[in-house]
C-alpha positions in Angstrom: 0.0 0.0 0.0 1.4 3.4 -0.9 2.4 5.7 1.9 0.1 8.6 1.1 1.4 10.8 4.0 4.9 10.6 2.6 3.7 11.2 -0.9 1.8 14.3 0.3 4.9 15.7 2.1 7.1 15.1 -1.0 4.5 16.9 -3.2 4.3 19.8 -0.7 8.0 20.2 -0.7 8.2 20.3 -4.5 5.4 22.8 -4.6 7.3 25.0 -2.2 10.4 24.7 -4.3 8.4 25.7 -7.4 6.9 28.7 -5.6 10.4 29.9 -4.5 11.7 29.5 -8.0 8.9 31.7 -9.4 9.3 34.3 -6.7 13.1 34.5 -7.5 12.4 34.8 -11.2 9.9 37.6 -10.6 12.3 39.4 -8.3 15.1 39.3 -10.9 12.7 40.6 -13.6 11.6 43.5 -11.4 15.3 44.4 -10.7 16.0 44.4 -14.5 13.0 46.5 -15.1 14.1 49.1 -12.5 17.6 49.2 -13.9 16.4 49.7 -17.5 16.6 53.4 -18.3 14.4 53.0 -21.4 11.3 52.3 -19.3 11.4 55.6 -17.5 8.3 56.8 -19.3 6.4 53.7 -18.1 7.4 54.4 -14.5 6.0 57.9 -14.8 2.7 56.7 -16.2 2.3 54.3 -13.2 2.9 57.2 -10.8 0.0 59.4 -12.1 -3.0 59.8 -10.0 -6.3 58.8 -11.5 -8.6 61.6 -12.5 -11.9 61.9 -10.6 
């Protein structure tokens, strides 16, 4: 009979690894975006207040 508890913990550990990998990839992309001087106009657009 399979050890479902062990299978569950293995799956949960791999899911956590995947989440950490995605968070690190997102963080690196955000850092590259901030460093890129060509996106300055996009940053300005995001800082504008919405009109009422």
